[in-house]
TIPANU-183896 format. One record per residue (C-alpha): x, z, y; residue in three letters; residue number from 1. Coordinates in pm, 1 decimal. Example, Ala and Ser with C-alpha at 12.3 -4.5 7.8 and 13.67 -1.06 7.14 Angstrom:
       xx       zz       yy res   n
   1230.0    780.0   -450.0 ALA   1
   1367.0    714.0   -106.0 SER   2
% end
This chain:
       xx       zz       yy res   n
   7652.0   3343.3  16406.5 UNK   1
   7399.6   3564.1  16589.5 UNK   2
   7451.2   3939.0  16569.6 UNK   3
   7207.5   4117.6  16340.9 UNK   4
   6945.0   4322.7  16522.7 UNK   5
   6929.1   4696.8  16455.6 UNK   6
   6604.7   4888.3  16399.4 UNK   7
   6630.5   5248.2  16284.5 UNK   8
   6277.4   5257.6  16138.1 UNK   9
   6324.8   4948.9  15918.5 UNK  10
   6693.2   4937.0  15820.8 UNK  11
   6674.2   5173.2  15521.4 UNK  12
   6417.9   5236.3  15249.3 UNK  13
   6422.0   5606.6  15340.1 UNK  14
   6324.8   5532.4  15699.0 UNK  15
   6054.6   5287.6  15592.1 UNK  16
   5908.2   5546.6  15351.7 UNK  17
   5828.3   5768.5  15649.6 UNK  18
   5612.1   5498.2  15812.3 UNK  19
   5234.8   5536.2  15775.3 UNK  20
   5057.9   5284.6  15551.8 UNK  21
   4872.4   5028.0  15759.8 UNK  22
   4735.4   4674.5  15737.6 UNK  23
   4934.1   4532.8  16030.1 UNK  24
   5313.2   4493.1  16005.5 UNK  25
   5580.2   4687.4  16189.3 UNK  26
   5781.7   4433.6  16389.8 UNK  27
   6144.3   4424.4  16501.9 UNK  28
   6257.8   4162.2  16752.7 UNK  29
   6562.9   3984.9  16608.2 UNK  30
   6592.4   3685.0  16844.5 UNK  31
   6411.8   3528.4  17136.5 UNK  32
   6059.3   3450.1  17015.3 UNK  33
   6142.8   3560.8  16659.9 UNK  34
   6032.6   3885.1  16494.0 UNK  35
   6081.8   4034.3  16150.6 UNK  36
   5777.5   4220.6  16024.5 UNK  37
   5742.6   4484.8  15754.3 UNK  38
   5411.4   4543.9  15575.5 UNK  39
   5393.8   4904.1  15455.8 UNK  40
   5199.4   4927.9  15131.5 UNK  41
   5096.0   5229.5  14930.0 UNK  42
   5390.6   5189.4  14691.9 UNK  43
   5624.9   4931.6  14842.7 UNK  44
   5631.0   4685.4  15128.4 UNK  45
   5711.5   4322.7  15203.9 UNK  46
   5878.4   4120.1  15477.5 UNK  47
   5727.0   3854.2  15703.1 UNK  48
   5873.7   3644.3  15984.5 UNK  49
   5684.8   3560.4  16303.7 UNK  50
   5788.8   3281.7  16540.9 UNK  51
   5636.6   3241.6  16888.3 UNK  52
   5516.9   2884.5  16958.5 UNK  53
   5393.5   2920.1  17315.7 UNK  54
   5035.0   2807.3  17364.9 UNK  55
   5005.3   2755.1  16989.8 UNK  56
   5051.5   3125.9  16926.5 UNK  57
   5262.8   3249.2  16634.0 UNK  58
   5372.0   3086.4  16308.2 UNK  59
   5429.2   3326.9  16021.7 UNK  60
   5626.6   3303.9  15701.6 UNK  61
   5619.4   3542.7  15404.7 UNK  62
   5980.6   3615.8  15312.8 UNK  63
   5954.5   3837.8  15007.0 UNK  64
   5938.6   4186.9  14868.3 UNK  65
   6124.5   4471.6  15039.9 UNK  66
   6377.9   4674.4  14844.1 UNK  67
   6165.9   4990.9  14859.6 UNK  68
   6154.1   5049.4  14484.1 UNK  69
   6377.5   4768.3  14347.4 UNK  70
   6733.4   4682.7  14442.0 UNK  71
   6769.3   4371.3  14656.4 UNK  72
   6875.0   4053.0  14476.6 UNK  73
   6867.1   3811.9  14771.9 UNK  74
   6620.5   3585.6  14592.3 UNK  75
   6282.9   3761.2  14570.1 UNK  76
   6372.2   4113.6  14682.9 UNK  77
   6544.0   4161.5  15019.7 UNK  78
   6689.7   4447.8  15218.3 UNK  79
   6647.0   4458.7  15595.3 UNK  80
   6959.2   4253.8  15667.3 UNK  81
   6886.6   3987.8  15406.0 UNK  82
   6527.5   3953.9  15528.0 UNK  83
   6658.1   3911.2  15879.8 UNK  84
   6888.5   3630.7  15768.3 UNK  85
   6601.5   3461.3  15584.8 UNK  86
   6386.1   3483.4  15898.5 UNK  87
   6659.1   3324.4  16110.8 UNK  88
   6706.1   3041.5  15859.0 UNK  89
   6333.9   2973.0  15856.0 UNK  90
   6314.6   2974.3  16237.7 UNK  91
   6607.9   2733.4  16264.4 UNK  92
   6444.5   2498.6  16015.7 UNK  93
   6121.2   2510.4  16214.3 UNK  94
   6317.3   2416.8  16526.5 UNK  95
   6474.7   2118.3  16350.3 UNK  96
   6137.7   2005.8  16214.3 UNK  97
   5988.8   2021.6  16565.3 UNK  98
   6282.2   1817.3  16696.9 UNK  99
   6230.7   1554.0  16426.0 UNK 100
   6576.0   1620.0  16274.9 UNK 101
   6447.7   1708.5  15927.1 UNK 102
   6147.0   1586.5  15738.3 UNK 103
   5830.7   1782.9  15689.9 UNK 104
   5642.8   1835.7  15366.9 UNK 105
   5781.6   1923.1  15023.2 UNK 106
   6149.7   1841.0  14978.7 UNK 107
   6219.7   1777.0  14611.0 UNK 108
   6536.8   1752.9  14408.5 UNK 109
   6476.4   1378.7  14379.2 UNK 110
   6476.7   1358.1  14761.7 UNK 111
   6803.0   1552.3  14781.9 UNK 112
   6963.1   1320.0  14524.9 UNK 113
   6847.8   1010.8  14711.6 UNK 114
   6992.1   1145.7  15037.9 UNK 115
   7314.0   1247.7  14863.8 UNK 116
   7373.6    905.6  14707.8 UNK 117
   7304.6    737.8  15040.5 UNK 118
   7557.8    957.6  15219.0 UNK 119
   7842.4    941.2  14966.4 UNK 120
   7816.8    561.1  14954.4 UNK 121
   8013.7    559.5  15280.6 UNK 122
   8263.8    820.8  15158.2 UNK 123
   8349.0    736.6  14797.4 UNK 124
   8438.4    436.3  14587.7 UNK 125
   8147.7    232.9  14442.2 UNK 126
   8250.2    335.3  14089.4 UNK 127
   8225.2    704.2  14184.2 UNK 128
   7881.3    652.1  14335.7 UNK 129
   7767.3    460.1  14028.2 UNK 130
   7901.4    735.5  13803.0 UNK 131
   7712.9   1002.9  13996.4 UNK 132
   7394.6    793.8  13983.7 UNK 133
   7424.6    765.5  13605.6 UNK 134
   7449.8   1143.9  13570.7 UNK 135
   7149.2   1198.0  13797.9 UNK 136
   6939.0    939.9  13612.5 UNK 137
   7034.5   1060.1  13264.1 UNK 138
   7048.9   1437.9  13296.0 UNK 139
   6896.7   1567.2  13617.6 UNK 140
   6605.0   1359.6  13745.5 UNK 141
   6401.9   1358.1  13419.9 UNK 142
   6389.9   1739.3  13403.5 UNK 143
   6430.0   1854.3  13763.1 UNK 144
   6353.8   1562.1  13994.8 UNK 145
   5991.9   1657.6  14068.2 UNK 146
   6067.9   2022.2  14157.4 UNK 147
   6052.4   2141.4  14518.6 UNK 148
   6387.1   2286.8  14615.9 UNK 149
   6238.8   2574.5  14815.2 UNK 150
   6050.3   2680.6  14500.2 UNK 151
   6349.2   2638.2  14270.2 UNK 152
   6453.1   2949.0  14077.5 UNK 153
   6778.2   3053.8  13915.5 UNK 154
   6599.6   3104.0  13583.7 UNK 155
   6475.1   2744.6  13582.5 UNK 156
   6823.9   2609.4  13646.7 UNK 157
   6980.0   2828.8  13379.3 UNK 158
   6729.7   2704.2  13120.2 UNK 159
   6810.2   2345.6  13218.7 UNK 160
   7186.8   2411.6  13196.2 UNK 161
   7150.4   2570.5  12852.1 UNK 162
   6939.3   2279.5  12728.8 UNK 163
   7219.7   2036.4  12813.6 UNK 164
   7474.5   2259.3  12641.4 UNK 165
   7279.4   2259.9  12313.9 UNK 166
   7155.0   1899.8  12297.6 UNK 167
   7336.3   1645.1  12076.1 UNK 168
   7586.1   1416.3  12244.2 UNK 169
   7445.5   1087.8  12372.8 UNK 170
   7580.4    750.8  12264.0 UNK 171
   7564.1    414.5  12436.4 UNK 172
   7232.4    235.3  12377.3 UNK 173
   7083.1    -98.5  12470.2 UNK 174
   6914.6   -132.6  12808.0 UNK 175
   6585.8   -207.1  12633.4 UNK 176
   6591.6    118.4  12434.4 UNK 177
   6311.4    359.6  12522.4 UNK 178
   6498.9    670.8  12409.0 UNK 179
   6871.6    746.3  12428.2 UNK 180
   7048.0    754.6  12093.3 UNK 181
   7236.4   1073.9  12006.9 UNK 182
   7512.9   1187.8  11776.5 UNK 183
   7437.6   1462.6  11531.0 UNK 184
   7592.5   1773.9  11686.0 UNK 185
   7876.5   1916.9  11471.7 UNK 186
   7837.6   2288.1  11419.4 UNK 187
   8189.7   2397.3  11510.4 UNK 188
   8357.7   2576.5  11797.6 UNK 189
   8518.1   2269.1  11950.7 UNK 190
   8190.5   2072.9  11956.7 UNK 191
   8009.5   2363.6  12123.2 UNK 192
   8292.5   2399.7  12374.0 UNK 193
   8276.4   2028.9  12458.1 UNK 194
   7900.0   2038.1  12515.4 UNK 195
   7934.8   2339.3  12746.1 UNK 196
   8210.0   2161.3  12937.5 UNK 197
   7976.7   1863.8  12981.1 UNK 198
   7702.1   2095.7  13108.4 UNK 199
   7947.6   2239.7  13361.7 UNK 200
   8036.8   1896.4  13496.1 UNK 201
   7670.3   1798.0  13531.4 UNK 202
   7591.3   2129.3  13702.5 UNK 203
   7872.6   2064.9  13950.6 UNK 204
   7725.9   1726.3  14045.2 UNK 205
   7378.0   1876.5  14093.0 UNK 206
   7519.4   2154.7  14309.4 UNK 207
   7700.9   1898.8  14523.7 UNK 208
   7370.8   1727.9  14606.9 UNK 209
   7185.6   2054.1  14666.7 UNK 210
   7464.2   2201.0  14880.2 UNK 211
   7466.1   1893.2  15100.7 UNK 212
   7090.9   1932.3  15147.4 UNK 213
   7136.1   2299.0  15237.0 UNK 214
   7416.1   2243.0  15487.9 UNK 215
   7213.9   1962.2  15646.7 UNK 216
   6927.8   2213.6  15698.6 UNK 217
   6692.4   2025.0  15471.5 UNK 218
   6627.1   2338.5  15264.8 UNK 219
   6608.6   2700.6  15371.1 UNK 220
   6830.3   2870.9  15110.0 UNK 221
   7097.5   2798.6  14850.8 UNK 222
   7046.8   3121.6  14658.1 UNK 223
   6881.5   2968.9  14349.4 UNK 224
   7172.6   2745.0  14247.7 UNK 225
   7452.4   2956.4  14397.2 UNK 226
   7372.1   3224.3  14138.8 UNK 227
   7395.8   2979.8  13845.8 UNK 228
   7749.1   3008.4  13709.0 UNK 229
   7926.6   2758.4  13482.3 UNK 230
   8018.1   2844.6  13126.2 UNK 231
   8355.3   3018.8  13108.6 UNK 232
   8665.0   2912.3  12917.0 UNK 233
   8527.2   2581.8  12794.2 UNK 234
   8786.7   2342.7  12945.1 UNK 235
   9067.0   2455.3  12716.1 UNK 236
   9060.1   2153.1  12487.1 UNK 237
   9356.0   2088.1  12259.4 UNK 238
   9550.4   1795.0  12404.1 UNK 239
   9575.7   1516.0  12152.4 UNK 240
   9866.8   1272.7  12164.1 UNK 241
   9997.7   1004.2  11931.7 UNK 242
  10319.2   1038.4  11736.2 UNK 243
  10565.5    749.6  11745.6 UNK 244
  10442.3    597.1  11419.9 UNK 245
  10079.4    603.1  11537.1 UNK 246
  10181.9    458.1  11872.4 UNK 247
  10355.7    160.8  11712.6 UNK 248
  10070.8     97.4  11467.0 UNK 249
   9814.4    105.1  11747.6 UNK 250
  10006.7   -139.8  11965.9 UNK 251
  10055.3   -378.1  11672.1 UNK 252
   9681.7   -368.1  11592.7 UNK 253
   9573.1   -481.8  11941.4 UNK 254
   9504.8   -841.8  12049.5 UNK 255
   9761.4   -983.4  12292.7 UNK 256
   9569.9   -933.9  12619.0 UNK 257
   9472.0   -576.7  12533.6 UNK 258
   9814.5   -493.3  12391.3 UNK 259
   9967.1   -532.4  12737.9 UNK 260
   9726.5   -271.1  12875.1 UNK 261
   9804.5    -28.3  12592.1 UNK 262
  10179.5    -70.7  12636.4 UNK 263
  10147.7    -19.5  13012.8 UNK 264
   9948.0    300.2  12962.8 UNK 265
  10215.7    439.1  12730.1 UNK 266
  10499.3    342.3  12966.4 UNK 267
  10333.0    484.8  13278.9 UNK 268
  10066.7    746.0  13194.4 UNK 269
   9831.3    562.1  13430.2 UNK 270
   9455.0    569.1  13399.0 UNK 271
   9266.7    261.7  13278.4 UNK 272
   9118.7    186.3  13621.4 UNK 273
   9458.9    224.1  13787.8 UNK 274
   9616.2    -30.7  13554.3 UNK 275
   9338.4   -287.8  13584.4 UNK 276
   9378.0   -286.8  13964.9 UNK 277
   9752.9   -352.7  13959.3 UNK 278
   9870.5   -671.5  14128.3 UNK 279
  10200.3   -860.0  14133.1 UNK 280
  10323.3   -689.1  14448.9 UNK 281
  10257.5   -339.7  14308.4 UNK 282
  10561.4   -369.7  14082.1 UNK 283
  10901.0   -318.6  14250.4 UNK 284
  11177.8   -440.5  14026.3 UNK 285
  11454.3   -306.9  14252.6 UNK 286
  11335.7     55.4  14232.9 UNK 287
  11173.4     26.7  13890.2 UNK 288
  10844.1    173.1  14015.3 UNK 289
  10476.3     90.4  14030.8 UNK 290
  10270.7    152.3  14342.8 UNK 291
   9936.9    284.1  14221.7 UNK 292
   9680.8    238.2  14495.0 UNK 293
   9358.8    431.9  14557.5 UNK 294
   9424.2    678.1  14277.0 UNK 295
   9168.2    947.6  14364.3 UNK 296
   9211.1    863.5  14731.9 UNK 297
   9592.5    862.1  14728.9 UNK 298
   9880.3    626.2  14658.6 UNK 299
  10162.7    726.0  14429.3 UNK 300
  10475.3    571.2  14285.3 UNK 301
  10512.4    576.0  13907.3 UNK 302
  10866.3    564.9  13771.8 UNK 303
  10938.5    326.5  13483.5 UNK 304
  11200.1    359.5  13211.1 UNK 305
  11428.8     66.4  13135.2 UNK 306
  11191.1    -34.3  12855.7 UNK 307
  10896.6    -18.0  13094.9 UNK 308
  11082.3   -216.9  13361.6 UNK 309
  11161.0   -489.6  13109.2 UNK 310
  10793.7   -515.5  13011.9 UNK 311
  10664.5   -534.8  13369.4 UNK 312
  10937.1   -780.9  13464.8 UNK 313
  10819.8  -1005.2  13181.5 UNK 314
  10450.3   -966.7  13273.3 UNK 315
  10497.1  -1040.5  13645.0 UNK 316
  10761.1  -1316.2  13644.6 UNK 317
  10503.7  -1600.0  13644.0 UNK 318
  10253.8  -1432.3  13880.0 UNK 319
  10197.0  -1499.6  14247.0 UNK 320
  10132.7  -1229.6  14512.7 UNK 321
   9773.3  -1113.8  14495.8 UNK 322
   9730.6  -1194.7  14126.3 UNK 323
   9642.3   -914.0  13886.9 UNK 324
   9894.9   -815.8  13624.7 UNK 325
   9638.1   -747.4  13352.8 UNK 326
   9355.9   -991.7  13277.7 UNK 327
   9150.2  -1064.9  12971.4 UNK 328
   9236.9  -1364.8  12755.4 UNK 329
   8957.7  -1566.0  12921.5 UNK 330
   9097.7  -1492.8  13269.7 UNK 331
   8832.7  -1239.1  13365.9 UNK 332
   8905.1   -896.5  13510.4 UNK 333
   8896.2   -592.1  13282.5 UNK 334
   8579.3   -408.5  13382.2 UNK 335
   8447.6    -58.2  13349.5 UNK 336
   8425.6     54.5  12982.9 UNK 337
   8570.1   -273.6  12852.1 UNK 338
   8850.5    -77.2  12690.0 UNK 339
   8670.7    140.0  12436.0 UNK 340
   8548.7   -120.4  12187.6 UNK 341
   8889.9   -285.4  12139.1 UNK 342
   9044.6     62.2  12114.9 UNK 343
   8799.1    158.0  11841.2 UNK 344
   8875.4   -162.9  11651.3 UNK 345
   9251.2   -118.9  11689.8 UNK 346
   9230.0    245.1  11578.6 UNK 347
   9044.6    135.8  11265.9 UNK 348
   9304.8   -129.0  11182.7 UNK 349
   9587.0    117.8  11253.0 UNK 350
   9423.9    388.9  11035.4 UNK 351
   9409.7    638.7  11323.1 UNK 352
   9126.0    890.1  11286.6 UNK 353
   8939.6    982.9  11498.1 UNK 354
   8961.8    670.1  11714.8 UNK 355
   9178.9    681.9  12024.7 UNK 356
   9038.1    676.7  12376.6 UNK 357
   9236.6    553.1  12674.1 UNK 358
   9302.0    900.4  12812.6 UNK 359
   9490.1    993.2  12494.4 UNK 360
   9750.0    730.7  12592.4 UNK 361
   9796.0    915.7  12921.0 UNK 362
   9828.4   1243.2  12728.3 UNK 363
  10085.2   1079.4  12500.8 UNK 364
  10304.3    975.4  12795.7 UNK 365
  10290.2   1323.0  12952.0 UNK 366
  10334.0   1506.5  12621.4 UNK 367
  10661.4   1329.7  12541.6 UNK 368
  10791.3   1411.7  12889.6 UNK 369
  10699.1   1778.7  12842.0 UNK 370
  10860.4   1797.4  12497.7 UNK 371
  11179.0   1649.2  12643.0 UNK 372
  11199.6   1937.3  12891.1 UNK 373
  11095.0   1745.4  13203.6 UNK 374
  10983.6   1997.1  13473.1 UNK 375
  10608.6   2035.6  13521.6 UNK 376
  10637.1   1937.7  13888.8 UNK 377
  10793.0   1603.0  13791.6 UNK 378
  10522.1   1533.7  13532.1 UNK 379
  10252.7   1625.1  13786.6 UNK 380
  10400.5   1376.8  14033.8 UNK 381
  10419.2   1103.1  13770.3 UNK 382
  10054.6   1154.8  13668.9 UNK 383
   9923.4   1192.3  14024.5 UNK 384
   9809.6   1555.4  13993.3 UNK 385
   9768.4   1734.3  14326.2 UNK 386
   9977.4   2029.1  14199.4 UNK 387
  10113.4   2165.6  13873.9 UNK 388
   9809.4   2369.5  13768.8 UNK 389
   9642.3   2090.4  13572.1 UNK 390
   9976.3   1978.8  13429.8 UNK 391
  10066.5   2327.9  13309.6 UNK 392
   9720.2   2377.5  13163.4 UNK 393
   9754.5   2074.1  12936.8 UNK 394
  10126.4   2038.9  12866.9 UNK 395
  10311.9   2365.8  12928.1 UNK 396
  10273.8   2469.2  12562.4 UNK 397
  10471.1   2159.5  12457.8 UNK 398
  10768.2   2232.5  12682.3 UNK 399
  11074.9   2407.3  12538.3 UNK 400
  11051.5   2768.4  12649.0 UNK 401
  11284.7   3067.3  12668.5 UNK 402
  11037.1   3284.0  12474.9 UNK 403
  11004.0   3040.7  12182.5 UNK 404
  11377.6   2976.0  12163.9 UNK 405
  11462.2   3347.3  12176.4 UNK 406
  11220.3   3428.2  11891.7 UNK 407
  11354.2   3148.5  11672.7 UNK 408
  11715.3   3251.4  11735.7 UNK 409
  11664.8   3622.2  11664.3 UNK 410
  11394.8   3662.3  11399.6 UNK 411
  11558.2   3738.4  11061.7 UNK 412
  11539.5   3510.9  10760.7 UNK 413
  11297.8   3680.3  10520.9 UNK 414
  11379.6   3463.3  10216.6 UNK 415
  11020.2   3481.6  10099.8 UNK 416
  11036.8   3155.8   9905.3 UNK 417
  11223.9   3324.1   9622.0 UNK 418
  10948.3   3584.2   9575.7 UNK 419
  10664.2   3336.9   9527.0 UNK 420
  10702.4   3344.6   9149.4 UNK 421
  10481.4   3641.0   9066.6 UNK 422
  10544.2   3811.4   8733.3 UNK 423
  10219.4   3956.3   8593.5 UNK 424
  10218.5   4320.3   8498.9 UNK 425
  10172.4   4402.9   8130.2 UNK 426
   9876.9   4616.6   8043.9 UNK 427
   9986.5   4964.6   7955.9 UNK 428
   9928.1   5043.8   7589.8 UNK 429
   9701.1   5339.5   7509.8 UNK 430
% end
């Protein structure tokens, strides 16, 4: 990074206040061929960058207001050092444009998304790319796609984020539908928390595309979206798991092909996509483990109980290497989102309300491990978490703890049950 250039007459608002008002700017050379100019107005001034282009003369760029009367915010009001950084960024972008490295003309959010999807196609799994494309198409492009990134403001992004957080939840609709169907939004704390959590996830995906555009020098600044913060304390959902009776009712209510998937999820804690990819050779009967491949970019070995080993031994005994363990009754592969409808139907037959989703089966596996006193590090390894932070966040409250045991052992018995029969007082006679 180039060293910032000093200029005693421009560095502070006090020094700039002593400069005479004039129509031409005061310039400070900050790099070869690049100058930062300060227009001194009657009340306050502004910054301008000037880049020497040889025979073509100078190109100029208005940077923004100087912090003469208002504190710098790095977005529209800049101090001397921030203005200098903005001038350098602009000059570097001009150099890249001249070299044909970046495009000219307005660069919109839709352009950044298109570039982002094209680049991550070589880095991520097709399902991840398709998932990102769905989010862009549903939540981002309709409202923000036509906006130029260099004209994007923090206020505009905050209004968009808040709109997502207050809109009703979408539901799956037919491809021919002109408008997305929506659930009526429940007016309770958990529903509002869930909507804010959704807004955070969508904001993260948008920032990923915009940050890639910024680091590739396609836009001059990342200030607008860097200042947009996610909602706080909205990912603290109560972990739902099934009790043993619910688990058995759910399994009994499933058709045969889907029942195998449900049983496997309860035995292993694996995700739906991880199970549907399993092949004959992924099960090792000698060690009693499953090799889960490409789970968020990593492989892991899932340990099976004796009951789980017996089930997988039964499911794989007639399979050949390369054949999938779990297929639909018609021989087709279980695809994306094929699990929710049969889960809804099974939940209805099993009288489980609200209906179960596949991730609750994963929570059920981990919750029973936690309640049995299994260390968080072991549960994290079984589930494929990178460390114990996510595991502790969801399951630590279920684990037997010294604090809880100490309180239960030492708090006195109050014998309040015997005092619940209240004897009314008689009215005093006059």
